[in-house]
N, C-alpha and C positions, 0 to 999 in steps of 0.2 A: 780780320773780319771778312774780307773779300772772299777768302777760301771757304769759310763756313757758309756765307751767303750763296756762293756758287753751287754748293751741294743741295741747297734748298730750291733754287730757281729752276724754272722749266718754261719752255715757250708757251705763251698764252696766260701765264700767271700775272697777277697784279703786282709787279715787281716793286713798285714804289711803296705800296702798303705793307708788303712783306718786309722790306728793308726798314721801314718805320717801326714795325712791330718788333723786329730784332733789336733795334737800338733802344726801344722802350723797355724791353725785357732785360737787356744787358745793363741798363742804368738802374733799373729796379733791383736787380740781383747783384749789383756791383760789389757789395761787401761780403758776399756769401761764397763759400766753397763747398764742394761735395766732400764726403768722407775720404774719397780717393785722392783728394788734394787738387782736383781739377776745378777750374772756375765754374761757378754754377751754370753760367749761360751755355756751357757745353751740353747740359742735359736737355733743355728745351729745344736747342738747335738740332740735336740728334732726333728728338721726337718729331720735329718738323720734317727732317729728312726722311724718316720712316713713312710719314704721311704722304710725302711726295712720291715715294716709291710705291705707295698703295694707290697712286693716281687720284688723290683727293683734290678738292678745289682750293682756291686761294684762301677763302675765309676759314676753312678747316686748318690750313697750314698756319695762319695767323693765330688762331685759337690754340694750336699746339705750342707755338712760341710763348704764349701768354698764360698757359694753363696753371702754372704755380704762382703767378704774381699775386692774386688776392690773398692767398693763405700764408705766403712766406715773405711778403714785403709790405711796405706802408701804402702801396697803391691799392685802390679799391675797384670793385666791379663798376662803380659809377665812373671812375677815371677811364676804365677800358671802354665803356659804352660811349663816353664823350669823344674819345680818340678814334675808335674803330667801329662804332655802330652797335645797334641792338643785337643783331644776329651773332656777332662774335662774342659779345658779353653773355648771351644766352648759352653758347657752347662752353665758355670758360666756367660759368656758374654750374653747369651740368657736370663737368669734370671735377670741379671742386667738391660737389656733393658726393660723387662716387669715391673721391679720395678719402672720405671718412669711413669707407668700407674696410673693416678689419676682420681677420679670421679670429673667432673667439678663443681666448686662452685655454678654455676647458677642452677645445677640440684640437689642441696642438699635438696630438698623438699621430705619429706616422705609422700607418697600418703596415703590417708585413706585406712585402711585394706581391705575394701570391694572392692575397685577399683582394687585390685590385682587379684581377682578371675577371672581366664581365660584370664588375660591381658598379652600381650607380654612385655618384658622388654624394657626400654627406657633409653639409655645411649649413651655415646660419641662414635661415629662411628670409629674415627681414633684409639682409644684405642683397639677396637675389631679387627680392621684390624691387628694390631700388634700381638694380642693374637693368632688369627687364622693362621697368617703367620708363627709364631713361632711353632705352633702345627704341621703344615704341614712339616716344615723343620726338626724338631725333637720333637716328642711328649713328650720326657722326660723333656724338658724345662718347659712345662706347668705343668707337674706332680710335679716338684720341687716347682713351684710357688704355686700350690694347697696345698702342705705340709707346705710351708712357711705361707700361709694364715691361715691354720688350727691352727697352733701354735699361730699366732698373735691374732686370735679370742679367743683362750683358755686363753690368758693373757691380754685381752682387758680392764679389770677392772682398770688397773693402769694408763690408759690414760685420758686426759681431755675429758669432755663430747662431745665437738664439733668433736674431732678426733674420738671418739668412734662411733658417728653417721655416719661420713663419711666412716669409714672402714666397719662398719656393712652394710651400704647401698651398697657399692661396692661388698661386699660378697654376699648379697642376689641377686643382679641384674647381676653380672658378673660371679663370681666364682662358686656359687651353680648351676646355669644353665649349665655351662661348665662341671662340674662334672657329672651332669645328662646326658648330651649329650654323655659323654664318658662311660656311663653305670655304674658309680661309685656311687651306691645307698647309701652306708654307708657314704662316704665322703659328698655327697649332703645333707643328713639328718643332719649330724653333723654341717655343715656350717650354714644351715638354722636355726637350733635350737639355735646355739650360737648367731646368729644375732637377733633373735626374741625379746629377752627382752630389747635390746638397742634401737630398733626402735618402738616397740609397748609394752611398759612396763605394761600398764593397762590391755591390752588383755592377755598378758603373765601371769600376776598374777591371773586374773580371771580363766584362763584355768588350771593353776596349782592347784588352790583351788578346782575346780570342777572335775578334772579328776582323782585325786589320788585315791579316794574311788572306782571309777568305774573301774580303772585299776586293783585294788586289787580283786574286785569281779569277773572280767572277767578272771583274772589269775587263781583264784581258780576253776572257772568253767572249764577252759581248762585243768587243772590238773586232773579233773574227766573224761574229754572227751578223753584225750590221750590214757590211757590204753584200753579203749573200742575200739578205732580205731586200736590200735596195734593188739589186739586180732582178730579183724575182718579181718585184712590183713594177719595175721599169718594163720588163717584157710583157706584162699584162696591161701596160699603158695607164698605170695609176699615177696621178699627179701627187707627188709626195712633198709636203711642206716641211716636214722635219722628222728625223728619226734620231732618237737619243736614248740615254739610259737614266734611270732614276734610282738612287740608293735609298733603301728603307731607313727611316730615322732610328736613332739608337733606342729611344723609349719604346717606339712601336715594335722594333725588333725584339726587345727583351720580353715584352708582353706576349708576343707570338711564341717565343722560345719556351715560356712557361707552359703554354698549352701543348707544346710538342716535346715535353720531357727534356728540354735543353739540347735538342738534337738539331744542329745546323742543317743537316742533310734534308730535313723535312721542310725547310724554309725555301720556297721556290721563287720568292720575290725579294730576295736579299738585294739584288739590283735587277729591276725590271726594264724591259725594252718599251719605249714609248713611240708610237707611230702617230703623227699628226697629218691629217688630210683635209681637203676642202669642205666636204659636206657629209651629212649623215648617210646618204646613199653609198658613198665611197667607203665609209667605215665598214659597212656590212660586206661590200665587195672584197675589201682587204681581209676580213675575217675568213671568208670563203677561200681565198687564195692561200692563206697561211695553213688552213686545215687540209687543203689539197696537197700541200708540200710536206707539212709536219703533222703528225698524229696528235690530236688533243687528248688530254686526260679526261676521262668521264667525270661529269659533275663539276668540272672546273671552268666552265664557260659561263660568264656572268654578263647579262645585258642590262647595264645601268642607263642605257639610252632610252629604252622602252619603259624601264622602271627606275627612275632616278632615286638616289638616296635622299633622305629627308632634308639634307643640306644642299640639295639640287645638284650633287655631283653626277656627271654623266660620262660614260665611256663604255667600250666593250672590253672585257678582260677575258683572256684565254690563256691556259697553261698547256704547253705542248712539249713533246719529246723532240728537241731540236738537234743541232749539230752534235755529233758524237753521242747521241741519245740522252743528252743532259736536259733535265726538266727546266723550262724557262717560262716566266710569265711575260705576256705581251699585252700592252694596253693600247687601244686604238681610239682616237678621239678627234674632233675637229679643233681648229684653233680657238674658237670661242669656248669650247668645253675645257680645253687645256688652261686658258686664262682664268676661267671661273674656278677650276680645281685649285689653282694656286692662290688666287686673290678673292674668291667668293664674290660677295656683293660688290666689292670694289671694282671688279672686272667690268661690271655693267657701266659704271661711271667712266671708266677708261674708254669704253667703246661707243658711248652715246653722248652727244653734245647736249647741253642744256637740260640735263636730267634734274629733277627736283630731289636734291639730296635729303632735304628735311623729312620728306614723307616716305622715303624708301623703307624705313623700318616698319611702317604700318602695312606695307605691301607684302611683307613676309607673313604668310598665312598663320604660321605657328606663333609668331610674335603677337599678332592681333588676337589670336585665340587665347593665348596666355593672358594678355592684358584684360580681355573681357572676363575670363574665368576668375582672375585674381580679385576682381571687383566683387564677385559673389562669395569669395572665401574669406572669412574673417579670421580664421585661426592659422597662425604661422605653421604649426605642425602639419595641418592638413595641406597647406600650400606646398610645403617641402615634399611631402609624400607624393603628391600629385606631380610635382615637378620631376622627381626622380623617375617616375614611370613614363610620363608623357613626353619628356624632352631630353632625357639622357639615357634612356634604355634602348636596347636593340629594337629595330622595327621589323614588321612583316608587311607584305603587300597582299591583299586579298581582293577579289573581284565581285562586282555586282553581276547579276545574270546578263546585263547588257554589255559587260566588259569594262565598265568604269573601275579604276583602281582606287582602293581605299587604303590609306596608310595608317597602321595601328601599332601600338607597342606589343612586344612579345607577350603571349599569355592572354591576349584580349579575347573576349567572348562574342557570340552573335549579338548580344545586347549592346556591347560597345560598338559593334559594326552598325547596328540599327540606328543608334544615336548619331553616329558619324555621318550617316546618310541624311537624316533629318530628325529633329526633336519629336515630331508627330509620329514618325515610324517607330522610334524608340518607345514612346508612351503607349502605343497600341500594339507592341510586339507580343505575339501570342505563341510563336514557334519559329523554327528555323530549319532550312535544308542546307546541308553542307555537301557540296559536290553531288547534288541530286538526292541525297538521303536525309530523312528526318533525323534531327539531332537535338540533344538537350540544349537549353539556352546557356548552360554553364560550360559547354564543351570548349576548351581552348582552340583557337584557330591556328592554322599553319600557313606558311608562305604558299601562295598560289591557290588557296581554297576559293571556290566559287560559292558565295553565300546568298541565299534567298530568304528574306524575312516574310513570315506569314503574319498579317495584321488582323486585328479584330477591333472594331470601333468601341465595343463594350469592354475591352481589356484595359486594365490600369497597371501602372508600374507596381512592382512588388518589393517590399522591404527586403526580401530574401536576395534580390539582385545585388544588394550592396555587399554581400558576402563574396561575390566572384567578379564583378565588373572591375576593370582596370583603369579606364580613362577617367580623368577628372571631369571632363565634359559630361559623360554619362552619369557619373556619381552626383554632380551638382543638379542635373535635371531630375534625377529620381528623388533626391532630397527636397527639391523645390516642390515637386508634386505632392510628396508626403506631407510637407508643411501646409499645403493648401487645403488639406482635409480638416474637418472640424476637430476641435479639441477632444470631444468624447471618443471619436474614432481613433485618434492617436493614443489616448489613454488605454483603450481596449487593445490596440496593437502592441503598445509598449509592455503592458502586463503579460500578454500572450508570449511575447519574445522572452521576457525575463523568466516566466514560469518554465518555458521550454529549456532554456539554458541551465537553470538551476536543477531541473529534473534530470537533464542529461548528465550533469557533472556531479550532482550530490544526492539525487533521488528525492529531493524535496522541492516544493514550489516556492517562488519568491514571496507569495502572499502568506505562506506559513512561517516566515521568519519572524522573530520577535521584533517589536517596534524599536527597542534600543539598537538592535543590530542594523535595522534599515536606516536609522538616523545617523549611523556612522558614515554613511555615504555623503551626507551633506557637508561633512568636514573636508572631503576630497574632491567633490564636484561643485561647480559654481552655480548652484540652484538654491532658491529660497526655501523650497519645500519638496517633499517626495513626489507630489503630483507633477510638478514641473519637470523633475528628473525623468519620470515615467513618460511624459509627453515627449521629451527629448529622445528617448529610446524609440518611441513610435515614429518620430520624424526622421530618424536615422542620424541624429547628431551624436549620440552616444550609443555604443554597442552593448548588448546584454553581456557579452564576453568580458568587456572592460569592467563592468560593475561586479561581476562574479569574482574577478581576480583582485579587486580592491577589498572585498570582504573576507576572502579566504586565502591563506598562504598555501604554497605547494605542499608543504609537509602535512597540512590538515586534510588534504584531498588524496595525495598520492602516497603509497606505502613504500618506504625505503626498501630496496632490494638487498638481501644479505650480501656481505662481502664475498667476492669471488675467491674460490680456493686457488692456490698457486697452480694446480694442474689445469683447472678450467681456464684460468687467466692465460696460461701458455697456449691452450687450444684456441682461445679467442684471438690471440695475436697471430697464430698460424693461419687462422681462417680469415681474419680481417686486417692483415698486416698493413695494407696501404692506408687504412683509416687510423690505425692505432699508433704506429711509430711516428714520433714527431721529428721533423727535419728543421734545423735552425734556419729561419728566414725563408723556408720553402713549404708549400703545401700543394696538394693536387698532383704530386709526382708519385707514380707507382713505386712501391718498395717490395723487395723480396730478401729473404735471409740467405746469405752466402753459404754455399755448401762446403767451402774450403775450411772454415773455422767454426761453423754451426753455432752462432751466438744464441744465448738463452737469456731470459729476463734476469737482471742482476749483473750481467756482464757489461763492462764499459764498451760502448759502441760508437762507430762513425759510419757515415754513408759515402759511397763512391758513386758519383753521377755518371752513369754509363751513356753511351751514344744511342743505344737501341731500347733497352729494357726499363729504364728509369733509374732508381737508386738501389744499389746493392749494399746490404747492411753487414758490416764486419766487426769483429772484436778489434779493439784499438791496437792490440799486440799481434794482429794477424800479419804474417810475413807478406802476403799478397798486397795487403793494404799499404804496408810500409813502402814497398817497392813502387806502388802506384803513386804514392804521395811524392816520391822523389821526382817522378817524371811529370806529373800534372797536379801540383798542389791545389790549384784553384778548383779542381773537381771533387775535392774532399770537403765535406761539411759535417758539422756536429749533428748528432742524432741522440734520441733518448727514448726509453721504453715508456709506454703509457702507465699512468699511476693507477694502482689498484684501489686507491682511496677515493677516486672520483665517484661522486654520489649518483646513484641511479634509482629509479622508482619502478614499482610494479603497478600497473593499471589493469583492472578487470573490466572487460567490455561485453555488452550484449548487442548482437547484431541481428536484426530482423530483416528477412528478405524473402522474395518469391522463390520457392523451391525449384531447382533446375539442376541438370547435369553440369558439373564443372564449377558449381558455386563455391564449394569448399576450397578448390584449387585457386580460383580467381581471388578470393579474399586473402588467402595465404600469400599469394604473389603480391597483392597490393601492400600488405604489411611489410613483406621482405624488401620490396622496392625502395622503401624509405630507410633501410638499414636497421629496422627495429627488430629486436629479438623476440620470438614467440616462445613463451615459457610453457604454456599448454593451450590446447585448442580442442573443443568438443562441440558436437552438434546434438541438439535434442530432436526427438522424432517429429517430423513435420505434421502440422495440423492445418487442414483445409488449404493445402498447397503453400503454406507459409512455413519457413524454416527459422529456427532461433539458434544462433551459434554463440558460444561463449569463449572468450579468449583472454588469457593473461599475457600481457606484453611488458617488456622492459624498456623504459623510456628515460630520457635525461631530464626533461622538464615539461612544462605546460605546452611550450611551443611544439614539441614532438607530438603531444596528444592532439593539438589543434590540426596539425598536418595530417595526422592519421585519420581523424574524423573526416576531413575533406577528401582524402584519398579513398576511403571506404565508400563514401557517398557516390563516387564516380563508378563504382562496380555495378554492372548491370543487375537490376532486380533488387538492390539494397534499398530498403524502405526507411529504416531507422537505425542509428548507432547511438548508444548511450553508455555512460560509465555506471558500473554497478558496485 
C-alpha cells in the first residue's frame, strides 16, 4: 500500500484524508478483480495518480479514489458524504452519472480512416448534453472521467474485442475531442494513440513500421540543430529556459499523412523544436533572430499568441530551411504557454494558489455559451448539429473595424458575425462590408477578414437567414424572433416558403396539393393539424425542404439517367479517375492509370501508393507491381473500378439572371465546381436585360441538387433557380 500511496501524495495535499479514502476504497472493492487479473484497487489508485499529475486538488484526488464505489460496491453516496463531506460526494455522484454514458450500438460502425479527415464527430446528442452540463457545473467531474478513461484505455487489452472497439470509439469521438477543447494536448494525444490500434490495426501497423526509422533520423538531426540554435540565441543575449523536441503523436501524424498523399517528406513537424523563454516580448525577438539566420517558408509563420486557438493554445510557429537545407518547424512559447498546451485548464490550477476549482468550467466562455444555448434547444438532433459546427469544427478569426477578434466556425457568414458581436446587431443587420467592400449577407467569411455590419432599426431577422447561418447562437436568436411574431404572420410566412419550395422542385404550389396528400405529413411530423405545421415552418422549426422530401421520393422528382455505355464509362474514368476508382480503406488520394500495363475497366487492379503523385493503378499481374510488392508490400492496397450500375438522375433547371458578359461561363463553372456533369445547356434570348438559361445536369441524389441550388445562387446576378 505504501508504494501506491506514495505515487498519489504530493506536498501540500491532505495526506490523512487521501490515505483514509484509499483504505475506504480498498475495503469496498476487496472482493473484486479487474479482467486483467489485477486487484480492483489498482484502477482507482491509478486514476488518482493521473489526477495528481494533472495538478488537481486533494478533494479531486479523493473523489478519483472513490469514483467507482457507489456503482460497484455496497457502499453508498450517503456513506461517502458522511466520511468525506458534501463536495467529494458531489464529485463522485457526477462521475457516476457520466459513467452511464455509452456509445449507442447502432453507431458502432468504424468509419474508413480517410472519412475522418476534417470531419466533425458524430455521436449521441443526449450523452453530450450530460457531459457538457457536468462540465459547466464542476469541471473536475469531467477531469476525473478523463483520468478514468485514460487508465481504462491503458488496460484495454484484457477486454473482449467488441468491448475494446466500443470503448476505443467512445474515446476517439467523445473524450479526445473534449480533452482538446480543454487545451489538454498531452491527454488528447494519449487517448488518440491508445484508441488507434483497436480501431485501425492495419493502418497502425503500417505507420509503426514506416515511422520508426524516420523518427530516429529526425531526432539525430535535431540533436545537431539544438546546440547551433542555443549558441545563436546566447550571442543575442536571449535568456533561454528550455530547448527541446516534440514528436508528433501517431494518430495526428497519420491524419496529416492522409492529407499529403502518405508522403513523409511533406511532414515538417514529425519532430518539432520547442523553444521556451521568459515572456511574450522575447518570443517575438527569438522569431526575428531565427528568421535572420534561417529562411522561413512563405505562409508557414503562425502567430497563435496574438490569435490563440479556441482551446487557448498560444505559441509562435515557424517553418524554416535550417541546417543542410532541411525544413524544420520551430515552436516558440513562454513557460506558462507550454504548461497550458500540455495540461490546458489544469495548468492554471498548478500555477495559482487558492483557485476556485468548482467554478472554472463556467469561466470557459464556450462552455457557458453552450450551456445557455442548450437550454433553448429542445431537440437532440438540433443540439447535435449545432455542437458539430460550433465546438468541433475548424475555426476562423475575423475582425471588427476596431480590431477586436471574433472567433467563428468555418463557413460562417456576416450574420453569424453580427450575432456574435451582439444580439441587437444581429436582429438589425441590414448589410455587410467585408474588407471595405459591400457583400451579401450569405457570403462565407475567411480568416483575417475585416467585417463591418450595417444596421437599420427598422430591419428584422429574415427566415431566409436560416438557410446559410452556421452558429447555433445566431440560429436560436433568429428562431426566437420569428416565434415572437403573431400566429397569422407565421402562417403567411410558412405558406409562402412552402409554395416557393414546391414551385421550385415540382412546379406546383403547396396549396394546390390534395388534402389527403397534405394530411400524410401529420403522420411523420409531431403536429396536431396542418395549421400548426405551417406555423412551425414560419417560425423556422421545420424547413419547407424537409416537408417536400417527406411527401415525394427521389424517383418521383428526378429522372433516372440512362446507363452509361462502356465507351463513355471508360472516358469518364479517364477524366475523373481520382473520384471514380475506389481504394480500400483510403479516399482523397489522387489516382492515375499506370502506363506500363494500361489497365482498363474489367481488369483486376491494385494501387501502389507513391511518394509524390498519389496512387498508381496497375493490373494485378503487372511485372512492375509484382516487383514493387516484394520491396514494399505495405504500399500496395486493393483497388476497384466504379460500378456502372450506380444510379444517377437527370434534373432540368431554369436559371433566371441579370444579363451580362460572362454569365454563361460563371454558371457553367459553378456547376462544374461541384463535379456535376452538364448534359446540355442553352440560353434563351434576353428580355429586358434578363436572361433565362436552361440546363440538364446529372446528379446522384437530392443532396446534389440542394448543393447546386445553393452554388448557383452565389453567382453574381442570378435571381432565381428552379427545377422544371
